[in-house]
ChimeraX commands (.cxc) that place a marker at each C-alpha (Angstrom):
marker #1 position 68.17,54.52,109.17 radius 0.5
marker #1 position 69.10,56.84,106.55 radius 0.5
marker #1 position 66.04,58.48,104.34 radius 0.5
marker #1 position 65.55,57.14,101.20 radius 0.5
marker #1 position 65.73,59.82,98.55 radius 0.5
marker #1 position 63.26,60.32,95.96 radius 0.5
marker #1 position 63.95,58.15,92.69 radius 0.5
marker #1 position 62.83,61.77,90.62 radius 0.5
marker #1 position 65.95,63.20,92.22 radius 0.5
marker #1 position 68.19,60.58,90.89 radius 0.5
marker #1 position 66.89,60.84,87.28 radius 0.5
marker #1 position 66.58,64.85,87.96 radius 0.5
marker #1 position 63.98,65.37,85.09 radius 0.5
marker #1 position 65.83,63.41,82.37 radius 0.5
marker #1 position 64.62,60.47,80.48 radius 0.5
marker #1 position 68.19,58.69,80.30 radius 0.5
marker #1 position 70.90,58.36,83.14 radius 0.5
marker #1 position 74.45,58.13,82.12 radius 0.5
marker #1 position 75.82,55.58,84.28 radius 0.5
marker #1 position 79.32,53.39,84.93 radius 0.5
marker #1 position 78.53,49.75,85.23 radius 0.5
marker #1 position 80.27,47.21,87.33 radius 0.5
marker #1 position 80.17,43.70,88.86 radius 0.5
marker #1 position 80.03,42.94,92.23 radius 0.5
marker #1 position 79.55,38.91,93.09 radius 0.5
marker #1 position 77.80,38.35,89.92 radius 0.5
marker #1 position 75.24,41.15,90.60 radius 0.5
marker #1 position 75.56,44.30,87.73 radius 0.5
marker #1 position 75.38,47.50,89.68 radius 0.5
marker #1 position 75.41,51.48,87.93 radius 0.5
marker #1 position 76.54,54.41,89.58 radius 0.5
marker #1 position 75.97,57.78,88.03 radius 0.5
marker #1 position 78.95,58.51,85.75 radius 0.5
marker #1 position 78.85,62.22,87.03 radius 0.5
marker #1 position 80.32,61.19,90.22 radius 0.5
marker #1 position 83.34,58.90,89.13 radius 0.5
marker #1 position 86.65,60.40,89.30 radius 0.5
marker #1 position 89.03,57.63,87.84 radius 0.5
marker #1 position 88.94,54.00,87.50 radius 0.5
marker #1 position 92.18,52.53,88.95 radius 0.5
marker #1 position 93.97,49.24,88.96 radius 0.5
marker #1 position 94.30,47.64,92.11 radius 0.5
marker #1 position 96.48,49.86,94.57 radius 0.5
marker #1 position 98.58,49.05,97.70 radius 0.5
marker #1 position 96.28,49.24,100.69 radius 0.5
marker #1 position 96.76,50.53,104.31 radius 0.5
marker #1 position 94.53,48.86,106.90 radius 0.5
marker #1 position 92.87,51.01,109.41 radius 0.5
marker #1 position 93.34,49.60,112.94 radius 0.5
marker #1 position 89.74,49.68,114.75 radius 0.5
marker #1 position 87.96,50.55,111.51 radius 0.5
marker #1 position 84.95,48.74,110.36 radius 0.5
marker #1 position 85.55,46.14,107.64 radius 0.5
marker #1 position 83.24,48.12,105.36 radius 0.5
marker #1 position 85.71,50.72,105.01 radius 0.5
marker #1 position 89.08,48.85,106.72 radius 0.5
marker #1 position 91.65,50.40,104.51 radius 0.5
marker #1 position 92.99,53.86,102.94 radius 0.5
marker #1 position 94.64,54.22,99.45 radius 0.5
marker #1 position 96.77,56.93,97.96 radius 0.5
marker #1 position 94.86,58.80,95.29 radius 0.5
marker #1 position 97.06,61.41,93.68 radius 0.5
marker #1 position 98.31,62.64,96.77 radius 0.5
marker #1 position 95.17,62.37,98.90 radius 0.5
marker #1 position 94.58,59.57,101.29 radius 0.5
marker #1 position 91.11,58.18,100.67 radius 0.5
marker #1 position 88.74,55.50,102.19 radius 0.5
marker #1 position 88.25,52.24,100.26 radius 0.5
marker #1 position 84.95,50.57,100.70 radius 0.5
marker #1 position 83.89,47.37,99.90 radius 0.5
marker #1 position 80.21,48.03,99.44 radius 0.5
marker #1 position 79.73,44.17,98.83 radius 0.5
marker #1 position 79.68,44.08,102.77 radius 0.5
marker #1 position 77.02,46.53,103.21 radius 0.5
marker #1 position 74.83,44.32,101.26 radius 0.5
marker #1 position 75.82,41.35,102.97 radius 0.5
marker #1 position 77.64,39.79,100.53 radius 0.5
marker #1 position 80.88,37.57,101.27 radius 0.5
marker #1 position 84.08,39.41,100.81 radius 0.5
marker #1 position 86.06,37.96,97.82 radius 0.5
marker #1 position 89.83,37.90,96.93 radius 0.5
marker #1 position 90.88,40.29,94.00 radius 0.5
marker #1 position 91.41,39.32,90.52 radius 0.5
marker #1 position 93.22,40.26,87.40 radius 0.5
marker #1 position 89.57,42.05,86.73 radius 0.5
marker #1 position 89.37,43.88,89.87 radius 0.5
marker #1 position 89.35,47.77,89.83 radius 0.5
marker #1 position 89.01,50.49,92.08 radius 0.5
marker #1 position 86.38,53.15,91.18 radius 0.5
marker #1 position 87.01,56.54,92.63 radius 0.5
marker #1 position 83.95,58.75,93.21 radius 0.5
marker #1 position 82.93,61.99,94.96 radius 0.5
marker #1 position 80.08,62.06,97.00 radius 0.5
marker #1 position 78.37,64.71,98.92 radius 0.5
marker #1 position 78.59,63.31,102.70 radius 0.5
marker #1 position 77.29,65.77,105.61 radius 0.5
marker #1 position 77.82,68.67,103.01 radius 0.5
marker #1 position 81.37,67.99,102.22 radius 0.5
marker #1 position 82.56,66.79,98.77 radius 0.5
marker #1 position 84.38,63.49,100.07 radius 0.5
marker #1 position 86.37,61.20,97.70 radius 0.5
marker #1 position 85.84,57.37,98.33 radius 0.5
marker #1 position 87.36,54.54,96.55 radius 0.5
marker #1 position 85.01,51.43,95.67 radius 0.5
marker #1 position 86.35,48.02,95.05 radius 0.5
marker #1 position 84.96,46.27,92.23 radius 0.5
marker #1 position 84.99,42.90,90.75 radius 0.5
marker #1 position 84.98,44.09,87.39 radius 0.5
marker #1 position 84.26,47.56,85.56 radius 0.5
marker #1 position 82.15,46.92,82.38 radius 0.5
marker #1 position 81.32,50.28,80.53 radius 0.5
marker #1 position 79.66,53.86,80.48 radius 0.5
marker #1 position 76.36,53.74,79.30 radius 0.5
marker #1 position 72.75,55.38,79.49 radius 0.5
marker #1 position 69.84,54.00,81.00 radius 0.5
marker #1 position 66.41,54.70,80.00 radius 0.5
marker #1 position 64.03,55.86,83.04 radius 0.5
marker #1 position 61.16,54.20,81.48 radius 0.5
marker #1 position 62.82,50.75,82.39 radius 0.5
marker #1 position 63.52,51.79,85.97 radius 0.5
marker #1 position 61.41,51.02,89.02 radius 0.5
marker #1 position 61.90,51.25,93.00 radius 0.5
marker #1 position 62.95,48.29,94.59 radius 0.5
marker #1 position 60.21,46.06,96.10 radius 0.5
marker #1 position 59.77,46.27,99.93 radius 0.5
marker #1 position 59.46,42.70,100.37 radius 0.5
marker #1 position 61.47,39.79,98.92 radius 0.5
marker #1 position 64.55,41.67,98.62 radius 0.5
marker #1 position 67.78,40.04,100.06 radius 0.5
marker #1 position 69.06,43.75,100.38 radius 0.5
marker #1 position 68.01,46.39,102.46 radius 0.5
marker #1 position 65.71,48.37,100.11 radius 0.5
marker #1 position 67.11,51.74,101.28 radius 0.5
marker #1 position 70.35,51.13,99.91 radius 0.5
marker #1 position 68.92,50.70,96.29 radius 0.5
marker #1 position 67.83,53.77,94.45 radius 0.5
marker #1 position 66.41,51.72,91.79 radius 0.5
marker #1 position 66.46,48.68,89.51 radius 0.5
marker #1 position 66.79,49.24,85.67 radius 0.5
marker #1 position 65.91,46.25,83.47 radius 0.5
marker #1 position 68.31,45.87,80.55 radius 0.5
marker #1 position 67.75,42.76,78.36 radius 0.5
marker #1 position 67.08,39.85,80.75 radius 0.5
marker #1 position 68.73,41.18,83.86 radius 0.5
marker #1 position 68.14,43.95,86.34 radius 0.5
marker #1 position 71.17,46.58,87.20 radius 0.5
marker #1 position 71.14,47.71,90.59 radius 0.5
marker #1 position 71.76,51.47,91.53 radius 0.5
marker #1 position 73.01,51.63,94.98 radius 0.5
marker #1 position 72.32,54.65,97.15 radius 0.5
marker #1 position 75.60,55.17,98.14 radius 0.5
marker #1 position 74.52,58.33,100.66 radius 0.5
marker #1 position 72.15,56.04,102.72 radius 0.5
marker #1 position 75.14,53.22,102.42 radius 0.5
marker #1 position 77.81,55.66,103.90 radius 0.5
marker #1 position 75.41,57.32,106.07 radius 0.5
marker #1 position 74.27,53.84,107.86 radius 0.5
marker #1 position 77.82,52.82,108.32 radius 0.5
marker #1 position 78.97,56.14,109.95 radius 0.5
marker #1 position 76.11,55.76,112.43 radius 0.5
marker #1 position 77.01,52.21,112.83 radius 0.5
marker #1 position 80.79,53.08,113.98 radius 0.5
marker #1 position 79.18,55.56,116.49 radius 0.5
marker #1 position 80.64,58.67,114.82 radius 0.5
marker #1 position 78.55,61.78,115.52 radius 0.5
marker #1 position 76.80,63.47,112.56 radius 0.5
marker #1 position 79.26,65.34,110.44 radius 0.5
marker #1 position 82.34,63.44,111.50 radius 0.5
marker #1 position 83.59,61.80,108.72 radius 0.5
marker #1 position 85.91,59.36,110.70 radius 0.5
marker #1 position 83.39,56.82,110.39 radius 0.5
marker #1 position 84.59,56.06,106.75 radius 0.5
marker link #1:1,2 radius 0.2
marker link #1:2,3 radius 0.2
marker link #1:3,4 radius 0.2
marker link #1:4,5 radius 0.2
marker link #1:5,6 radius 0.2
marker link #1:6,7 radius 0.2
marker link #1:7,8 radius 0.2
marker link #1:8,9 radius 0.2
marker link #1:9,10 radius 0.2
marker link #1:10,11 radius 0.2
marker link #1:11,12 radius 0.2
marker link #1:12,13 radius 0.2
marker link #1:13,14 radius 0.2
marker link #1:14,15 radius 0.2
marker link #1:15,16 radius 0.2
marker link #1:16,17 radius 0.2
marker link #1:17,18 radius 0.2
marker link #1:18,19 radius 0.2
marker link #1:19,20 radius 0.2
marker link #1:20,21 radius 0.2
marker link #1:21,22 radius 0.2
marker link #1:22,23 radius 0.2
marker link #1:23,24 radius 0.2
marker link #1:24,25 radius 0.2
marker link #1:25,26 radius 0.2
marker link #1:26,27 radius 0.2
marker link #1:27,28 radius 0.2
marker link #1:28,29 radius 0.2
marker link #1:29,30 radius 0.2
marker link #1:30,31 radius 0.2
marker link #1:31,32 radius 0.2
marker link #1:32,33 radius 0.2
marker link #1:33,34 radius 0.2
marker link #1:34,35 radius 0.2
marker link #1:35,36 radius 0.2
marker link #1:36,37 radius 0.2
marker link #1:37,38 radius 0.2
marker link #1:38,39 radius 0.2
marker link #1:39,40 radius 0.2
marker link #1:40,41 radius 0.2
marker link #1:41,42 radius 0.2
marker link #1:42,43 radius 0.2
marker link #1:43,44 radius 0.2
marker link #1:44,45 radius 0.2
marker link #1:45,46 radius 0.2
marker link #1:46,47 radius 0.2
marker link #1:47,48 radius 0.2
marker link #1:48,49 radius 0.2
marker link #1:49,50 radius 0.2
marker link #1:50,51 radius 0.2
marker link #1:51,52 radius 0.2
marker link #1:52,53 radius 0.2
marker link #1:53,54 radius 0.2
marker link #1:54,55 radius 0.2
marker link #1:55,56 radius 0.2
marker link #1:56,57 radius 0.2
marker link #1:57,58 radius 0.2
marker link #1:58,59 radius 0.2
marker link #1:59,60 radius 0.2
marker link #1:60,61 radius 0.2
marker link #1:61,62 radius 0.2
marker link #1:62,63 radius 0.2
marker link #1:63,64 radius 0.2
marker link #1:64,65 radius 0.2
marker link #1:65,66 radius 0.2
marker link #1:66,67 radius 0.2
marker link #1:67,68 radius 0.2
marker link #1:68,69 radius 0.2
marker link #1:69,70 radius 0.2
marker link #1:70,71 radius 0.2
marker link #1:71,72 radius 0.2
marker link #1:72,73 radius 0.2
marker link #1:73,74 radius 0.2
marker link #1:74,75 radius 0.2
marker link #1:75,76 radius 0.2
marker link #1:76,77 radius 0.2
marker link #1:77,78 radius 0.2
marker link #1:78,79 radius 0.2
marker link #1:79,80 radius 0.2
marker link #1:80,81 radius 0.2
marker link #1:81,82 radius 0.2
marker link #1:82,83 radius 0.2
marker link #1:83,84 radius 0.2
marker link #1:84,85 radius 0.2
marker link #1:85,86 radius 0.2
marker link #1:86,87 radius 0.2
marker link #1:87,88 radius 0.2
marker link #1:88,89 radius 0.2
marker link #1:89,90 radius 0.2
marker link #1:90,91 radius 0.2
marker link #1:91,92 radius 0.2
marker link #1:92,93 radius 0.2
marker link #1:93,94 radius 0.2
marker link #1:94,95 radius 0.2
marker link #1:95,96 radius 0.2
marker link #1:96,97 radius 0.2
marker link #1:97,98 radius 0.2
marker link #1:98,99 radius 0.2
marker link #1:99,100 radius 0.2
marker link #1:100,101 radius 0.2
marker link #1:101,102 radius 0.2
marker link #1:102,103 radius 0.2
marker link #1:103,104 radius 0.2
marker link #1:104,105 radius 0.2
marker link #1:105,106 radius 0.2
marker link #1:106,107 radius 0.2
marker link #1:107,108 radius 0.2
marker link #1:108,109 radius 0.2
marker link #1:109,110 radius 0.2
marker link #1:110,111 radius 0.2
marker link #1:111,112 radius 0.2
marker link #1:112,113 radius 0.2
marker link #1:113,114 radius 0.2
marker link #1:114,115 radius 0.2
marker link #1:115,116 radius 0.2
marker link #1:116,117 radius 0.2
marker link #1:117,118 radius 0.2
marker link #1:118,119 radius 0.2
marker link #1:119,120 radius 0.2
marker link #1:120,121 radius 0.2
marker link #1:121,122 radius 0.2
marker link #1:122,123 radius 0.2
marker link #1:123,124 radius 0.2
marker link #1:124,125 radius 0.2
marker link #1:125,126 radius 0.2
marker link #1:126,127 radius 0.2
marker link #1:127,128 radius 0.2
marker link #1:128,129 radius 0.2
marker link #1:129,130 radius 0.2
marker link #1:130,131 radius 0.2
marker link #1:131,132 radius 0.2
marker link #1:132,133 radius 0.2
marker link #1:133,134 radius 0.2
marker link #1:134,135 radius 0.2
marker link #1:135,136 radius 0.2
marker link #1:136,137 radius 0.2
marker link #1:137,138 radius 0.2
marker link #1:138,139 radius 0.2
marker link #1:139,140 radius 0.2
marker link #1:140,141 radius 0.2
marker link #1:141,142 radius 0.2
marker link #1:142,143 radius 0.2
marker link #1:143,144 radius 0.2
marker link #1:144,145 radius 0.2
marker link #1:145,146 radius 0.2
marker link #1:146,147 radius 0.2
marker link #1:147,148 radius 0.2
marker link #1:148,149 radius 0.2
marker link #1:149,150 radius 0.2
marker link #1:150,151 radius 0.2
marker link #1:151,152 radius 0.2
marker link #1:152,153 radius 0.2
marker link #1:153,154 radius 0.2
marker link #1:154,155 radius 0.2
marker link #1:155,156 radius 0.2
marker link #1:156,157 radius 0.2
marker link #1:157,158 radius 0.2
marker link #1:158,159 radius 0.2
marker link #1:159,160 radius 0.2
marker link #1:160,161 radius 0.2
marker link #1:161,162 radius 0.2
marker link #1:162,163 radius 0.2
marker link #1:163,164 radius 0.2
marker link #1:164,165 radius 0.2
marker link #1:165,166 radius 0.2
marker link #1:166,167 radius 0.2
marker link #1:167,168 radius 0.2
marker link #1:168,169 radius 0.2
marker link #1:169,170 radius 0.2
marker link #1:170,171 radius 0.2
marker link #1:171,172 radius 0.2
view
């Protein structure tokens, strides 16, 4: 299991975090705005034979072939058909010491906003329907919680499940 990273590392001493919010199966998620490269309309996908369903296809992003991930599958959600509001968020993550571009399918992208550290809390260790190590924190805004996923843990565990050796990104 991938190690949880410290919530203080996420906030990096700041009182606010700039994030991109998006929807997956009716839940609001957010990722740090600094890792977002671009928001794309849906693109043609090429299925990768033998790959895991979590990252079952690739797309062409500015002449580069990048994996397209459906993180809802990592959270045990049902895959859904794309709609007119569906988007791909291209992010850059440091995976195994390498900057790696990855596309993430979303049902809808909302906005770039700031979330206050004071409204954040770690995920509860019991009662969650998702693995706690897949969530950096929950931030209460209005009457809802915004989920900040731990993308490094999600991608690392998916890589481990694929049987890839450490440092081998073929599991993506």
